DRENTORBA-740596 format. One record per residue (C-alpha): residue number from 1; x, y, z; chain. Coordinates in pm, 1 decimal, padded with zeros to 6 digits, m for minus. Layout:
N
  vogu         X         Y         Z  zavex
   NUM         X         Y         Z      A
...
END
This chain:
116
  vogu         X         Y         Z  zavex
     1  m00846.9  m02743.3  m07258.7      A
     2  m00966.8  m03085.9  m07115.7      A
     3  m01276.9  m03093.8  m06892.0      A
     4  m01076.6  m03276.4  m06618.7      A
     5  m00809.8  m03018.6  m06616.8      A
     6  m01059.1  m02753.6  m06608.3      A
     7  m01230.0  m02903.7  m06303.4      A
     8  m00908.5  m02901.9  m06117.0      A
     9  m00814.3  m02535.6  m06228.1      A
    10  m01164.7  m02413.4  m06108.9      A
    11  m01109.9  m02614.2  m05771.8      A
    12  m00770.9  m02452.8  m05722.0      A
    13  m00891.3  m02101.7  m05774.3      A
    14  m01185.6  m02158.9  m05545.0      A
    15  m00924.7  m02278.4  m05289.7      A
    16  m00712.2  m01982.9  m05341.3      A
    17  m01000.8  m01763.1  m05299.1      A
    18  m01105.2  m01905.2  m05001.2      A
    19  m00765.3  m01902.9  m04846.4      A
    20  m00725.4  m01540.0  m04940.9      A
    21  m01069.6  m01454.2  m04782.7      A
    22  m00990.9  m01638.9  m04460.7      A
    23  m00661.2  m01443.0  m04439.5      A
    24  m00858.4  m01110.3  m04487.9      A
    25  m01124.1  m01196.6  m04226.9      A
    26  m00845.5  m01312.8  m03980.5      A
    27  m00645.0  m00979.6  m04026.0      A
    28  m00979.2  m00767.3  m03983.1      A
    29  m01069.3  m00971.2  m03669.0      A
    30  m00722.4  m00909.6  m03520.7      A
    31  m00740.4  m00535.5  m03587.5      A
    32  m01083.8  m00517.8  m03442.5      A
    33  m00963.3  m00708.0  m03116.9      A
    34  m00663.0  m00461.5  m03102.3      A
    35  m00901.0  m00157.9  m03110.1      A
    36  m01120.6  m00302.5  m02842.0      A
    37  m00789.5  m00362.8  m02633.9      A
    38  m00682.9  m00016.3  m02675.4      A
    39  m01033.8   00122.9  m02590.4      A
    40  m01036.9  m00104.1  m02279.9      A
    41  m00685.0   00018.8  m02175.8      A
    42  m00790.6   00390.5  m02201.8      A
    43  m01116.8   00322.4  m02001.6      A
    44  m00912.6   00150.7  m01726.1      A
    45  m00642.3   00431.9  m01731.6      A
    46  m00931.2   00690.4  m01694.4      A
    47  m01088.5   00500.5  m01413.7      A
    48  m00743.3   00476.2  m01227.8      A
    49  m00685.9   00838.5  m01270.0      A
    50  m01017.7   00932.9  m01152.0      A
    51  m00974.0   00704.3  m00835.3      A
    52  m00624.8   00859.5  m00767.6      A
    53  m00773.8   01217.9  m00809.5      A
    54  m01062.8   01112.3  m00558.3      A
    55  m00799.0   00976.9  m00306.7      A
    56  m00595.6   01299.2  m00331.8      A
    57  m00900.1   01518.6  m00278.1      A
    58  m01003.7   01327.7   00021.6      A
    59  m00643.8   01343.7   00168.6      A
    60  m00632.1   01700.9   00114.4      A
    61  m00977.5   01764.9   00284.3      A
    62  m00875.7   01536.9   00573.3      A
    63  m00553.5   01733.1   00611.2      A
    64  m00726.4   02079.4   00602.0      A
    65  m00975.9   01937.1   00862.9      A
    66  m00696.3   01839.9   01103.0      A
    67  m00527.1   02164.8   01061.0      A
    68  m00862.3   02356.6   01146.5      A
    69  m00926.9   02125.8   01441.6      A
    70  m00566.8   02186.7   01567.1      A
    71  m00603.2   02579.8   01525.0      A
    72  m00937.4   02555.6   01717.5      A
    73  m00783.7   02362.8   02004.1      A
    74  m00508.7   02628.4   02016.0      A
    75  m00747.9   02918.0   02010.2      A
    76  m00966.6   02750.7   02285.1      A
    77  m00665.3   02691.6   02483.8      A
    78  m00562.9   03054.7   02452.9      A
    79  m00907.9   03163.0   02549.4      A
    80  m00938.9   02944.7   02842.7      A
    81  m00582.9   03001.0   02980.4      A
    82  m00604.7   03387.6   02937.7      A
    83  m00523.9   03572.1   03266.4      A
    84  m00862.1   03731.7   03309.4      A
    85  m01053.0   03407.4   03155.9      A
    86  m01259.6   03364.5   03449.4      A
    87  m01337.9   03725.7   03537.6      A
    88  m01685.2   03852.8   03503.3      A
    89  m01721.6   04048.8   03197.0      A
    90  m02077.5   04138.8   03235.6      A
    91  m02388.1   04031.7   03010.7      A
    92  m02163.2   04041.6   02686.3      A
    93  m01901.0   03829.7   02828.6      A
    94  m02139.1   03585.1   02982.5      A
    95  m02306.0   03536.4   02630.5      A
    96  m01968.9   03458.3   02476.6      A
    97  m01884.9   03221.1   02748.7      A
    98  m02237.6   03066.8   02704.9      A
    99  m02165.7   03022.1   02333.3      A
   100  m01817.9   02879.8   02384.9      A
   101  m01963.0   02634.4   02647.9      A
   102  m02241.5   02514.3   02415.4      A
   103  m01969.3   02442.8   02157.7      A
   104  m01762.3   02268.9   02414.4      A
   105  m02054.8   02055.2   02528.6      A
   106  m02093.8   01938.1   02174.0      A
   107  m01727.2   01846.2   02155.0      A
   108  m01685.2   01748.8   02519.8      A
   109  m01332.0   01874.4   02531.5      A
   110  m01331.5   02124.6   02839.8      A
   111  m01649.3   02024.0   03036.9      A
   112  m01497.2   02138.6   03371.0      A
   113  m01468.3   02489.8   03246.1      A
   114  m01846.9   02506.6   03161.4      A
   115  m01953.0   02330.8   03472.4      A
   116  m02155.9   02069.2   03291.8      A
END
């Protein structure tokens, strides 16, 4: 085989090997980027789910608190509007009224009843 032909043949083989190597590296890089994108999508989905769960928990807590406060207002109304609500019940009744009034002063809902 002539030397000139051998040089061109070696150059062709080197070019083919370089093209093949470039194709393999490109394919590996694309697979790596796809894996990173899938991982980032999983993290984003997890963060969104955690946020939704937190919002749901806060909404549930706010609803429960609202229901509790509504029931407390009903109970207080029943106590304050009972037929004998202002009748002296002795020392025990006065202690109960004092406790209720202390609570009312904190909430400032029925200050006229407690006289403060």
